[in-house]
C-alpha positions, 0 to 999 in steps of 0.5 A: 743424822745430818747425813740422813736428813740431807739424803732425804731432802735430796730425794724429795728434790729429785722427786719434785723435779720428776713431777715437774717433768711429768707435768711438762710431758703431759702438757706436750701431749696435750699440745700434740693432740690439740694439733692433731684435732686441728689438722683433722678437725676431729671433735673427739680428739679435741674433747680429749684434750679439753678433758686432760686440762683437769689432770694438768691443773691437779698436777699444778696444785700438787707440785705447788703444795710439795714446793710449799712443804719443802720451803716451810720444813726444810728452809733451803738455801742457795741452789736448793732454793733456786730449784724449788723456786724454779719449779714453782715458776715453771709449773705456772708456765706449763699450766698455761701451755695446757690452757692454750692447748685447750684453746686450740682444741676448742677452736678446732671443735668449732671449726669442725662444724663448718666447711672451712677453706684449706688452712695456711700451709705453714700452720702445722709447721708452726705447731711442730716448731712450737712443740719442739721448742717446748720439748727443748726447754723441758730437756734443758731442765732435765739435763741442766743444759744451758746450750739447750736453753739457748737453742730453745730461745733461738727457736722462738725467733722461728715461731715469730717468723711463722706467725708473721708469715701466716698472719700476712697470708690470712690478711691477703686472703680476706682482702681478696675474699671478704667472706673468709673473714670469720674463718681467717679469724679462727686461724688468727686465734690459732697462731696466737695461741701457738705463739703464746705457748712458745713464749711460756716455753721460753719462760721455762728455759729462762728459769732453767738458766736462773737455776743453773747460774743464779742470774735471771735474764730475759733471754728473749721477748716476743715482739707480738702484743697480746691479742684479745683472744686469751685464756680458755674459751667456753 
């Protein structure tokens, strides 16, 4: 009987981890499409990303409820408890990755209605780097791989470097031509959203480190302060 109960619990844990991975994969798809909408200033793609937010929010709620049931009914200990606690923390970060992807899409939708100067060349490179970081963090969860955790954390430094380079370039453009201020502001928002996505991906990686080791450490910390443009725009 005890063996049967344990096997059932292990299946539920496995299902929980698959659900978290599915939610993370969905959020990566949101980010990918948001970057496409930005690159092409495509309103239709931007609208698709915005519509996807309801799905990731529903996944967040369903996984949270599953975690609560496991905690209440199974009273897990040690590693099992860390797995469930990690899932609860991870879905909060994944949900925020989805929110910031929506913010990118909404900004791209606004920009599509105006004639814009050419985006800083590094913007898409920064986007690709952020997307790779998110995938690396999720893969570290799938593979229980601390080396992937370290790679994800290291990639955050490159994201910060892109942020600094693009922000400096935008300032220089505005100094040369003040009429570009409004457009440069939108791009500043974009790189802020990308930088915040990277921070949430690092949170995911840090949670994997905790799940595997039982020790929680802040492996990296972004040096950029919070900007006023946060949350989901209207």
